[in-house]
C-alpha positions, 0 to 999 in steps of 0.5 A: 265785219271787215276788220276786228274791233281790236284792230280798229274796226267797228265794235259789235257791242257798245254797252257798258260792262255790267256793274258788280256787285249789284246792290240797292237800298236794301243793303244800304238800309241794313248796313246803316241799321247795324252801324247805328245800333252799335251791335257790330258782331254776333248779333241778330243780323247774323242769326236772322240770315242763318234762319233765312238761308236755312229756310231757303235751302230747306235745312233745319240748321245753318252756321255762318262762317267768314268764307266758303273755304273756312266753311269747308274746313270746319265741316271736315273737322266736325265730320271727323276727317283727319290724318290718314283719310282720303277724300274724293273731290272733282278734278275741276273745282276751285282749289279750296275744295282740295286744300280744305282736305289738306288743311284737315290733314287728309289727302284729296283724291281727284275724280273725273267730271261728267262733261255734260254738267261739269260735276263729279263723275259717279262712276269714276268716284266708285273706282277711286275708293280705297280702304282709306276713303272717308268722304266724297265731296260733290261740287254742284258746279255752276248751279248744276247738281251732281249725281246725288242718287248714284253718289248716295248709293256709293257712300252707303255701300262703303259707309262714307261721308257725303258732303256737298260743296254747293258754293255755286248753288244758292237756291238750287233744288234737286227733285224738290229738295234744296242743295245743301240738304242732300247730304250730311251737310253742305257749304256755300260761299258768299265771296265777292264774285258769287251771286249772293255776295258780302265780299267774303262769307260762307255758311254750313247747312245741315239737318243734323243738330249735333253736327250743327252744334259742333260746327257752331262751337268750332267757328266760335272758339270752341264755346259750348252751346248754352255754356258761359262765354269763357267756357270752351269745350273743344279747341276751336277757332274764330271764323264768325261772320260779322253783323255788317256782312250779314246785313249785306247778305240779307239785302242780297236775299231780297234781290235774289229772285229778280236777279235769278229770273234775269239770269235764267232768261239771259243764260237760256238765250246764250245757250241757244246761240252757243248751241248753233256753233260747231265745237261748243256744247252747252250743258245738258238739261237736268230733268231733276233740277227743279229750282222752284224755291220760294224766298221770303221777301218784304216785297213778296217777290217769288222765285221764277220757274227755271228751265231745267237745262238752263245754266242759271248760275254760270256768271254774275255778268249774264 
């Protein structure tokens, strides 16, 4: 190439940029069904998506919210994080991981990351613990899973809460267990740029029924489980998911296995090519990252077998 394309030279690639978001008749049919039903909020689509997503991640309970940010905020409040507490978060993450701590009245404390996978460094976490530390929030960055064994050991030793920010880990598994089930609870995002998207949306996953009930109450104006509509047991807020968002997410779940398989292939190719360039180091393999997660689907599609070192969730454009 004698001249860069930006300066008028020949383009190396003439393909159009991939369209986003990715949708098909699944989403259209789901949306049409909600529109024509007249049940636009707090209905069966939300409940169905919560059940399906909990099953996908191997959790007993899932509580949807209107964003991943509010999912974090609700989770912190339900876990009792508040004024005077410190919460250890990675220095490399989206701002909401830290601002949700501030929103709870606590102080975020930043720990370094592991350059091999861009997740929080457990050794640095251990050095950041003080008498005020209440919780640790590992972020499963770009689909890679933080060092949960080491973090559990630290949390158990100091009697700390462990909460997974799994907003990049839809369908991910660690040693055969779904992300979002590896700690007291986990949170996921379905924001516009995410691999499963409803423009905005989030969810909290947990195996703790009492915690799930508390999160449900906090997201639903403080209403009481099994209580009357205007029975409010605590001060909550309204961050519920709508039926339209849930309809889109149900359609997105149908597409997820096929799209995940494509990302695996493309990311593996990208990693191989990048590895041959001096100064660029693709993420290191994670042998414990299994990601073999079956997805219930009308089309009976199944999840592919994921190469352990493949950055599956790095970008929707892969």
